[in-house]
C-alpha positions as CSV (number, residue, x, y, z in Angstrom):
1,M,-90.3,48.3,83.2
2,Q,-90.8,44.5,82.8
3,L,-88.3,41.9,83.9
4,F,-88.6,38.4,82.4
5,R,-87.0,35.5,84.2
6,A,-86.1,32.5,82.1
7,S,-83.1,30.7,80.4
8,I,-81.8,33.1,77.8
9,A,-79.5,32.6,74.7
10,H,-78.4,35.1,72.1
11,F,-75.3,36.2,70.1
12,P,-74.4,39.7,71.3
13,K,-71.9,40.4,68.4
14,P,-70.9,39.2,65.0
15,T,-68.9,36.0,65.1
16,M,-67.8,32.8,63.4
17,Q,-66.9,31.4,66.8
18,F,-70.3,30.2,67.7
19,T,-69.5,28.1,70.8
20,D,-67.3,30.8,72.3
21,D,-69.4,33.9,71.6
22,I,-72.9,32.8,72.4
23,A,-74.2,34.4,75.6
24,I,-76.3,31.9,77.7
25,F,-77.9,32.6,81.1
26,K,-79.5,29.5,82.6
27,D,-81.3,31.7,85.2
28,G,-81.4,34.9,83.2
29,G,-83.2,38.2,83.2
30,L,-84.3,40.3,80.3
31,L,-85.4,43.9,81.2
32,I,-87.5,45.9,78.7
33,D,-89.0,49.4,79.0
34,G,-91.6,50.1,76.3
35,K,-90.1,49.1,73.0
36,E,-86.5,48.8,74.1
37,I,-84.3,46.2,75.7
38,I,-82.7,47.8,78.8
39,D,-80.6,45.1,80.3
40,I,-79.8,41.4,80.1
41,G,-77.8,39.1,82.4
42,P,-78.2,36.9,85.5
43,F,-81.6,37.4,86.9
44,K,-80.4,38.1,90.4
45,E,-78.1,40.9,89.3
46,I,-80.8,42.6,87.2
47,A,-83.4,42.2,89.9
48,E,-81.1,43.9,92.4
49,R,-80.4,46.8,89.9
50,F,-84.0,47.3,89.1
51,P,-86.0,46.4,92.2
52,A,-89.2,48.2,91.0
53,A,-89.4,46.2,87.7
54,K,-92.5,44.0,87.3
55,V,-91.2,40.4,87.2
56,T,-92.7,37.7,84.9
57,D,-91.4,34.2,85.9
58,L,-91.0,31.9,82.8
59,A,-89.4,29.0,84.6
60,G,-88.6,26.1,82.3
61,K,-88.7,28.3,79.2
62,W,-86.1,30.0,77.0
63,I,-86.1,33.6,75.8
64,L,-84.5,34.0,72.4
65,P,-84.2,37.0,69.9
66,G,-87.1,37.2,67.5
67,L,-86.3,35.1,64.4
68,I,-85.5,36.6,61.0
69,D,-86.7,35.0,57.8
70,S,-84.7,36.4,55.0
71,H,-86.7,35.3,51.9
72,L,-90.3,34.4,51.5
73,H,-93.4,35.2,49.5
74,Y,-96.6,36.4,51.3
75,P,-98.9,35.8,48.3
76,Q,-97.9,32.2,48.3
77,T,-99.3,31.6,51.8
78,Q,-102.3,30.2,50.0
79,S,-100.4,28.1,47.4
80,I,-98.1,26.3,49.8
81,A,-97.8,22.5,49.6
82,H,-98.8,21.6,46.1
83,Y,-97.5,18.4,44.6
84,G,-94.9,17.5,42.0
85,E,-93.3,20.5,40.3
86,Q,-89.8,22.0,39.9
87,L,-89.1,25.7,39.8
88,L,-90.3,26.9,36.3
89,S,-93.4,24.7,36.2
90,W,-94.1,25.6,39.8
91,L,-94.2,29.3,38.8
92,E,-96.4,28.7,35.8
93,N,-98.9,26.3,37.4
94,Y,-99.2,27.6,41.0
95,T,-97.4,30.9,41.7
96,F,-98.6,33.0,38.8
97,P,-102.3,32.0,39.1
98,T,-102.2,32.6,42.8
99,E,-100.6,36.1,42.4
100,M,-103.2,37.2,39.9
101,Q,-105.7,37.3,42.8
102,F,-103.8,40.1,44.5
103,A,-105.1,42.7,42.0
104,D,-108.0,42.7,44.6
105,S,-106.7,44.9,47.5
106,E,-109.2,43.4,49.9
107,H,-107.9,39.9,49.2
108,A,-104.3,41.2,49.7
109,H,-105.2,42.7,53.1
110,T,-106.8,39.4,54.1
111,V,-103.8,37.3,53.2
112,A,-101.4,39.8,54.7
113,T,-103.1,39.4,58.0
114,V,-102.9,35.6,57.8
115,F,-99.3,35.7,56.7
116,L,-98.2,37.9,59.6
117,N,-100.1,35.7,62.1
118,Q,-98.3,32.7,60.8
119,L,-94.9,34.4,61.2
120,M,-95.7,35.4,64.8
121,R,-97.1,32.0,65.6
122,N,-93.8,30.5,64.6
123,G,-91.6,33.0,66.3
124,T,-90.5,35.1,63.3
125,T,-90.5,38.8,64.0
126,T,-88.8,40.1,60.8
127,G,-89.4,39.0,57.3
128,F,-87.8,39.8,53.9
129,V,-90.9,39.5,51.7
130,F,-91.8,39.4,48.1
131,T,-95.3,40.7,47.3
132,T,-96.8,40.8,43.8
133,V,-96.6,43.1,40.8
134,H,-99.6,45.0,42.2
135,K,-98.6,48.1,44.2
136,A,-101.6,47.7,46.4
137,C,-100.4,44.3,47.4
138,C,-97.2,45.7,48.8
139,Q,-99.1,48.5,50.5
140,A,-101.4,46.0,52.2
141,L,-98.4,44.2,53.8
142,F,-96.7,47.4,55.0
143,S,-99.9,48.6,56.4
144,A,-100.7,45.4,58.3
145,A,-97.1,45.3,59.7
146,S,-97.3,48.9,60.7
147,D,-100.4,48.2,62.7
148,I,-98.3,45.9,65.0
149,D,-95.0,47.8,64.7
150,M,-93.3,44.8,63.1
151,A,-90.1,45.1,61.1
152,I,-90.7,44.1,57.5
153,V,-88.5,44.5,54.4
154,A,-90.7,44.1,51.3
155,G,-91.1,45.2,47.7
156,K,-93.3,45.2,44.7
157,V,-92.3,42.4,42.4
158,C,-91.2,43.7,39.0
159,M,-91.7,41.6,35.8
160,D,-92.1,42.8,32.2
161,R,-91.6,39.6,30.2
162,N,-92.0,35.8,30.4
163,C,-95.0,36.1,32.7
164,P,-98.8,36.4,32.3
165,S,-100.0,39.7,30.9
166,E,-102.0,40.2,34.1
167,L,-98.8,40.2,36.1
168,S,-96.6,42.3,33.7
169,D,-95.6,45.8,34.3
170,S,-92.9,47.7,32.3
171,A,-89.5,49.3,32.9
172,E,-91.2,52.7,33.3
173,T,-94.0,51.6,35.6
174,A,-91.8,49.3,37.7
175,Q,-89.5,52.3,38.3
176,A,-92.3,54.8,39.0
177,D,-94.2,52.4,41.3
178,S,-91.1,51.4,43.2
179,A,-90.0,55.0,43.7
180,Q,-93.4,55.9,45.0
181,L,-93.5,53.0,47.4
182,I,-90.0,53.9,48.6
183,E,-91.1,57.5,49.3
184,T,-94.2,56.3,51.1
185,W,-92.9,53.4,53.2
186,H,-89.1,53.1,53.3
187,N,-87.8,54.0,56.8
188,K,-91.3,54.9,57.9
189,G,-91.8,53.3,61.3
190,R,-90.1,49.9,61.0
191,N,-90.7,49.4,57.3
192,R,-87.9,49.1,54.8
193,Y,-88.2,48.8,51.1
194,A,-86.5,46.2,48.8
195,L,-86.3,46.7,45.0
196,T,-87.7,43.3,43.8
197,P,-87.1,42.1,40.3
198,R,-88.5,38.5,40.6
199,F,-85.5,37.0,38.8
200,A,-83.5,37.8,35.6
201,P,-85.7,35.9,33.2
202,T,-88.8,37.9,33.9
203,S,-87.1,41.3,33.6
204,T,-85.9,42.9,30.4
205,P,-82.5,44.7,30.4
206,A,-84.4,48.0,30.3
207,Q,-86.3,47.1,33.5
208,L,-83.2,45.9,35.3
209,A,-81.5,49.2,34.3
210,A,-84.4,51.2,35.6
211,L,-84.3,49.4,39.0
212,G,-80.5,49.8,39.0
213,E,-81.0,53.6,38.7
214,L,-83.2,53.5,41.8
215,A,-80.6,51.5,43.6
216,K,-78.1,54.3,43.0
217,Q,-80.6,57.0,43.9
218,Y,-81.7,55.3,47.1
219,S,-78.5,53.7,48.4
220,D,-79.9,52.4,51.7
221,V,-82.8,50.4,50.2
222,F,-82.6,46.7,50.0
223,I,-82.5,44.6,46.8
224,Q,-84.0,41.1,46.7
225,T,-84.3,38.6,43.9
226,H,-83.5,35.0,43.0
227,L,-80.1,33.6,41.8
228,S,-79.0,30.2,40.5
229,E,-81.8,28.1,42.0
230,N,-82.3,25.6,39.2
231,L,-80.2,24.3,36.3
232,D,-82.9,24.9,33.7
233,E,-83.3,28.5,35.0
234,I,-79.5,29.1,34.7
235,A,-79.6,27.8,31.1
236,W,-82.5,30.1,30.4
237,V,-80.7,33.1,31.8
238,K,-77.7,32.3,29.5
239,R,-80.0,32.3,26.5
240,L,-81.7,35.6,27.5
241,F,-78.4,37.4,28.4
242,P,-75.8,35.9,26.1
243,S,-73.3,38.7,26.7
244,A,-73.3,38.3,30.5
245,D,-70.5,36.4,32.3
246,G,-72.9,34.2,34.2
247,Y,-76.2,34.7,36.2
248,L,-74.8,37.0,38.9
249,D,-73.2,39.2,36.3
250,V,-76.6,40.0,34.9
251,Y,-77.5,41.7,38.2
252,D,-74.0,43.2,38.5
253,T,-74.3,44.9,35.2
254,Y,-77.2,46.9,36.5
255,N,-75.8,47.9,39.9
256,L,-77.8,45.3,41.8
257,V,-75.0,43.5,43.5
258,R,-73.9,45.3,46.7
259,E,-74.5,45.5,50.4
260,R,-78.1,45.1,51.3
261,A,-78.7,42.9,48.2
262,V,-80.3,39.6,49.2
263,F,-80.1,36.7,46.7
264,G,-82.4,33.8,47.2
265,H,-80.9,30.3,46.8
266,G,-77.4,30.5,45.2
267,I,-77.2,26.7,44.8
268,H,-75.3,26.4,41.5
269,L,-72.7,29.3,41.7
270,T,-69.4,29.3,40.0
271,P,-66.2,30.1,41.9
272,N,-66.1,33.6,40.4
273,E,-69.7,34.2,41.5
274,W,-68.9,33.1,45.1
275,A,-65.9,35.4,45.1
276,R,-67.9,38.4,43.8
277,L,-70.6,37.8,46.4
278,G,-68.0,37.8,49.1
279,E,-66.3,41.0,48.0
280,S,-69.6,42.9,47.4
281,G,-71.0,42.4,50.9
282,A,-74.3,40.9,49.4
283,T,-76.2,38.1,51.2
284,V,-77.4,34.7,50.1
285,A,-80.6,33.5,51.6
286,F,-80.3,29.8,52.2
287,C,-83.7,28.1,51.7
288,P,-83.2,24.4,52.4
289,T,-86.8,23.4,52.7
290,S,-87.7,25.0,49.3
291,N,-84.6,23.6,47.7
292,L,-85.5,20.1,48.7
293,F,-89.2,20.4,47.9
294,L,-88.6,21.7,44.3
295,G,-85.6,19.4,43.8
296,S,-83.4,22.3,43.0
297,G,-80.1,21.1,44.7
298,L,-78.0,21.4,47.8
299,F,-76.6,24.7,49.0
300,D,-72.8,24.7,49.5
301,M,-72.2,26.2,53.0
302,T,-68.5,25.3,52.8
303,A,-68.1,27.5,49.7
304,A,-70.0,30.3,51.3
305,R,-67.7,30.3,54.4
306,A,-64.6,30.0,52.3
307,N,-65.6,33.1,50.3
308,K,-66.8,35.0,53.4
309,V,-70.3,35.4,51.9
310,H,-73.0,36.6,54.2
311,V,-75.6,33.8,54.6
312,A,-79.0,34.1,56.2
313,M,-81.6,31.4,56.8
314,A,-85.0,31.5,55.0
315,T,-88.2,29.5,54.6
316,D,-89.1,30.6,51.0
317,V,-92.8,30.0,51.7
318,G,-94.6,28.9,49.6
319,A,-92.1,26.6,47.8
320,G,-90.9,26.2,51.4
321,T,-93.4,24.1,53.2
322,T,-93.2,25.6,56.7
323,F,-93.1,29.0,58.4
324,N,-91.1,27.5,61.2
325,M,-87.4,28.6,61.2
326,F,-86.4,25.8,63.7
327,K,-87.6,23.2,61.2
328,T,-85.9,25.2,58.4
329,Y,-82.6,24.7,60.2
330,G,-83.5,21.1,60.5
331,D,-83.6,20.8,56.7
332,A,-80.4,22.9,56.5
333,Y,-78.7,20.3,58.8
334,K,-79.8,17.5,56.5
335,V,-78.6,19.3,53.4
336,S,-75.2,19.9,54.9
337,Q,-75.1,16.4,56.4
338,L,-75.4,15.0,52.8
339,Q,-72.3,16.9,52.0
340,N,-70.4,15.7,55.0
341,A,-70.2,19.2,56.5
342,P,-73.1,19.5,59.0
343,I,-74.1,22.9,60.1
344,S,-74.0,23.0,63.9
345,P,-77.1,23.9,66.0
346,L,-75.4,27.1,67.2
347,E,-74.5,28.2,63.7
348,G,-78.0,27.5,62.6
349,F,-79.3,29.6,65.4
350,Y,-76.9,32.4,64.4
351,L,-78.1,32.4,60.8
352,M,-81.7,33.2,61.8
353,T,-80.8,35.8,64.5
354,Q,-77.7,37.9,64.8
355,G,-76.0,36.5,61.7
356,A,-79.0,37.5,59.5
357,A,-79.1,40.9,61.2
358,V,-75.4,41.5,60.6
359,A,-75.8,40.5,57.0
360,H,-78.6,43.0,56.5
361,G,-77.0,45.8,58.5
362,L,-79.8,45.7,61.1
363,D,-77.9,44.3,64.1
364,H,-78.3,47.7,65.9
365,E,-82.1,46.9,66.1
366,I,-82.8,43.2,65.7
367,G,-81.3,39.7,65.9
368,N,-80.0,40.0,69.5
369,L,-81.0,40.9,73.0
370,N,-78.5,43.7,73.5
371,P,-79.5,46.8,75.5
372,G,-80.7,49.4,73.0
373,S,-82.1,46.8,70.6
374,T,-85.9,46.7,69.9
375,A,-87.8,44.4,72.2
376,D,-88.4,41.7,69.6
377,F,-88.1,38.3,71.4
378,I,-89.7,34.9,71.7
379,V,-90.5,32.6,74.6
380,V,-89.8,29.0,73.7
381,E,-91.4,26.1,75.6
382,P,-89.0,23.2,74.7
383,R,-90.9,20.4,76.5
384,F,-94.3,21.1,74.9
385,D,-95.6,17.5,74.5
386,E,-95.1,13.9,75.6
387,L,-92.3,13.2,73.2
388,T,-90.3,16.4,73.8
389,Q,-90.7,15.9,77.5
390,L,-89.1,12.5,77.1
391,R,-86.3,13.7,74.7
392,I,-85.3,17.1,76.2
393,K,-84.1,17.1,79.7
394,E,-85.1,20.0,82.0
395,D,-81.5,21.1,82.4
396,A,-80.5,20.4,78.7
397,E,-77.9,22.7,77.2
398,F,-79.2,25.2,74.6
399,D,-77.6,23.6,71.6
400,D,-79.3,20.3,72.4
401,V,-82.6,22.1,73.0
402,F,-82.4,23.9,69.7
403,F,-81.4,20.8,67.7
404,A,-84.1,18.7,69.2
405,L,-86.7,21.3,68.4
406,S,-85.4,21.6,64.8
407,M,-86.4,17.9,64.4
408,L,-89.3,17.5,66.7
409,G,-90.7,21.0,67.2
410,D,-93.4,23.1,65.5
411,D,-95.4,26.2,66.3
412,R,-96.4,24.6,69.6
413,A,-92.9,25.3,70.9
414,I,-93.5,29.0,70.6
415,D,-95.1,30.1,73.8
416,Q,-95.0,33.8,73.1
417,T,-93.9,36.3,70.5
418,W,-93.1,39.8,71.5
419,I,-92.8,42.6,68.9
420,S,-91.7,46.1,70.0
421,G,-92.3,45.3,73.6
422,I,-95.9,43.9,73.1
423,C,-96.9,40.3,73.2
424,R,-98.5,39.7,69.8
425,H,-98.9,36.0,70.0
426,R,-99.5,33.8,73.0
427,K,-100.1,30.1,72.7
428,E,-103.5,28.9,73.9
429,K,-103.3,26.6,76.8
430,S,-105.5,24.1,75.0
431,E,-102.7,23.8,72.4
């Protein structure tokens, strides 16, 4: 057994009372045994209960749950940070050309390794990931994640219209390939599968219906797609599906709006769509960095709260320009500040840990440091350079530490990333 001594913060249960329900131990102990968290609390008490445990002293650092990124695209790791486009032209000029390269399985494996390394370097231990239309691309990611026992939710992108022929499948092949990937990977180790139509404009009604059949057949798989990101996109959906009562209704018609459905963006939703999301138990992935970068709009957190919609934080790499979830919250704060309803640091922390895990029905395993959860956690060094040493006091409260790092931090603040009880990333001292 290993006992880590540090300051510790996490949310042990679902909540909307972030100040009251966060658990903070300034001199804390986290005890793990193999892949599992065994105990958490004041260091002195745990050390007395488990005197034989090997102690690692992390004085001056914080232990937090591994972070959850609820929407991102691993093939776009190499197309991140291109200038000057909005959503639809971004897809045409950057995304689709990049994704064509993933017909090469060796290339897919290479990028998958880089992608997972970037997640771990930034403290992310679980990702909800879009691959490409190529089945081998999806397999490459699951295989690389399995090698390090990392929790990944991913799926083969499905598109059968309004995309290059090299990236097009069909209703039949999308269904067959997705079913085979589910049988091979879903609930195997820590892998979960997500049915992944890219978005309504690139799927025919027949393809959405075929994926909806799989959603009924495999009730515990995830669903991930995009929703109401861009005004031109919404107008396009209306032309393509004239009988639908709005964008969300397109997915609802085909049994794709339910618990474990994760909709990226949701910026321009109608009151009826907000209400439907709330009653369905679906999740909206809030991607502030991407929304700002593509000029898509400002997410309405107030409406999400009012309709009791699950919200989870996400980078949306590669339209998102960082893998760092702290910085992603920093942009979420700015988006909400523009609407005179700032998201507090503790709520931001919740949306990338326990709140995301609750939304996805995974809080028995990830998102917290509860006994029985998997030992996915990060060690944060808040005072990692001259500026943060000046700004962040040694005895600063957690909300101030988190907020300061959301503005001033980067991957240098992540000292260690532990996945399934093994340290998979450790910052080099020279950094």
